N, C-alpha and C positions, 0 to 999 in steps of 0.2 A: 561413569560420575557417580560420585556418592553424594547421596541427599541428605541430609541430616537437620531435624527437627528437634532444639531444646525446648520444654516446657516445664512453667512454673505456675504458682499459683497467679501473681499478678503481672509477670513479665517487665518487671522492674530491678530485681535485684539475681537471683539465680540463675534464671535461663537467660539473659543478655551477659551475664559474666561466662557462663559457660558457652556461649556464642562465641564471643569473642577472644575467649583462652582456646578454643578449640581453633578457631580462626589462624590465631599467632602459631599454634604450633604446626598447623598446614602449611601455612606460608614459610616459618623458619625450615621447612624440608622440601621446598620448591613443588609443591605440589596444590597449588590455589587451584589449576585448571580441573582438577582433578574433583572438587567438592565446592557443593552449594550446603552452604550454613545457615540456618536462622533460627529465630526463636517465637516463640506466643505466649501468653497467657489461655490460661483455663477459667478466669473470671472477667468480669466485668472492672472489675474495683479499680483499674489501673490504666484503662484503654486511653491511648492518648498520649500518655504522661512518657516521659524520657526515662532514662535509665538513673535509679535514685544514687542522689552525690553519695553515699559511702560507698556504695558498688565501684562507683567511676574514680573515687580516690583508692580503693582496693587494687582495683586493674592498674591504676597511676603507680603507687607503689610498687608493683611488681613488672612495671614495663611492658603493661599489655594495651598495645591499642585499641581505640573503639572509635566509633563515630555517633553523631546524636543520632537519636530513633525515638521512636514511637511504639509504646507497647499496643501491641495487636493481639487480637481474639484468634485463640485457636480454632477452627472450622472443620467439618469433614472430608471437604477436600485437599486440605492437608494432607489426611491421612493417607488418601490415594498419592500424591504428589511424592512425598516423601519416602524413602527408604527405611528409614530409622528415626523412631519418635523416643526423644531421651527423655524420663519424667525423674522430679528430684525426691520424691518422697511418696508414703502414704495416701494421703489429700491427695496429692495430683491423680493416683493411682484410681480414687473410687470418681475424683470429678471427668477423668478421660473415660472411666466406663460407661458412664451415664450418657456420655456425647457418640462414642463410637463402641462397636464390637470387635476388638482386637484378633480378626480370623486370620489373616496372615501375620500375624506373631511380630507386629512392627514394633509393639511399645516394650522399651525397657529403662530400667534405672539403672542412673548412671553408676552407682556405686557395685554393680553386679560385674563390671569388666574389672574392677578390682577383687573379685569375690568376696565381696562384702556385703552381709544382708542389713541394710540399715538406711537410712535416710542421710542424703545431703543437709548439712546443716543448716537449719533456716536463721538466718540473719535480723529480720525484721525486729522481731522482739527481744532479742538476746544482746542484738549490736555486734556480733561476733560475725564480723565481715571475714577477717584474717581464716578464723577455723573454718568458713563456708569457703573460701576460697584455696584453702588448701584441700577439701573435699572435692571440689570444681576441678582441680589442677591434677589432682591423681586419678580423678575419673574419667579427664578427656584423655591424658597421656595414654591411659589403660585403653579406652576407646579408641583411639588412634592407633596403638601399637596390634590391636585384636582387628581391625578393619584393613590391615598393612602387612599382618602377618609377622612384624617384627618382634613379636613377643614370644618366639619359640627359639 
């Protein structure tokens, strides 16, 4: 069982989009029972709020199913529970470094699986949700391939 947790600032845009994109990839390949996938926030800003409406409409446009949810805050217990903690950007790295010490090397940036050394675009201020989705889809596909050795 692969246990994957996606993190972003508020858990209403990028991390839930990644959660549902990755769930869709796994489901399409018939591997639902081999994965546990979730997402959390690194700040209190949006705790309890559902996914942002523009994130939902971007998933709708790309035929990615999702469910109603509430943003939740990352905690130290999740670090122990999940196999991989996937972050989106420099700010996420800064914030998580103040919560846990990554002694087990579980924390990774999503786009590192694409051999890219840049952040997943943050659509909150730019409203570039399609660009963020493209980054997330590319990263989630590469992460899936990495975990299932289909990239060789």
